[in-house]
Structure formats: C-alpha cells, structure tokens
N, C-alpha and C positions, 0 to 999 in steps of 0.2 A: 122856450120862454125863460127857463132858468138861466141859460147862458146869456140871453139878452139882458135879463135883470142884473146879472153879475156885471155886465159891461156898464149898465147904468150906475151901479154902485161904484165901480171903478172911476167913471167919469166924475162922480161927485166926491171923489177922494175919501170914500168911506173906509177903504182898506186897500191893500196890495193884492195882486193876483194870487200869490202863493197863500196869503192869509185867508182869502175868500175860499180857495180850494180846501184848505185845512178845516175851516169852519163848517163847510158843507159836508165834508166827509165825517167829521166828528159829531156834528150836530144832527145830521139826518141819516147817518150811516150809509151814505152813497158810496159806491166803490171808487168814484172819481169826482173831483171837483168840477165846477162848470168850465173852467179854463182848460183843464185836462181833457174834458169831453170835447171841447171845441177843437182841440188839436186832432183828436181821433176822427171827428166828423168832417172837419174842414170848415174854416170860416167862410169861404166862398159859398159853400153849400148852405150854411146857416143863413147867411145874408140873403141869398137868393130866395130861400123859402120864406123868411120873414118879410121880405119885400113883397113877394106875391101875396102872402096872407094879409098884409097890411092894406092891400087894395080894397078889401071888403070889410076889414075889421081893424080899426086904428090901434087897438091894444097890441098889435103885432109889429108896430113901427120899430124898425131896428135902431139900436143905439148908434149915435154918430161914431163913437170910437170903434164899435164892432165893424161898421162899414169901412172906416178908414183902414183898420188892420186887414180886413178882407181884401181891399184893393191893393194893399202893399204886398200881398203874397204872389 
C-alpha cells in the first residue's frame, strides 16, 4: 500500500520519486523509500497483487502510473 500511495502522490505531482524516498526514510526511519522497495520487490509483482486484492477491496486499486510502469518492464 505504501508503494501504491507513493505512486498516487507522484501522479499528483506532489514530489519526485527521489524526494518521496528520502522523505519516507527520514520521516519514518524506513530502510528504503517506497520506490526503492518497488525495485527490490518488482513492479509487476506489486501490480499483480494489488490488482488481485482490489477485486474484493477497492482501496487496493493500483495507481495508473504504477500499472503503466509495471507494463513497461
């Protein structure tokens, strides 16, 4: 969900990927930012999981940009 929310923020031009990663690492003490995590997990895996979860729970609807980038891989 954090990765998905980061993609929603990116879609809304809240900030850049690098800045969102830095904010999450410094603000929450996470070892990686959401975009760094997405590289480790794989966007296709994240998109597939969110798509499946969203079938029963709409809050898991993947961000359009996440789906776009996952399809480009």
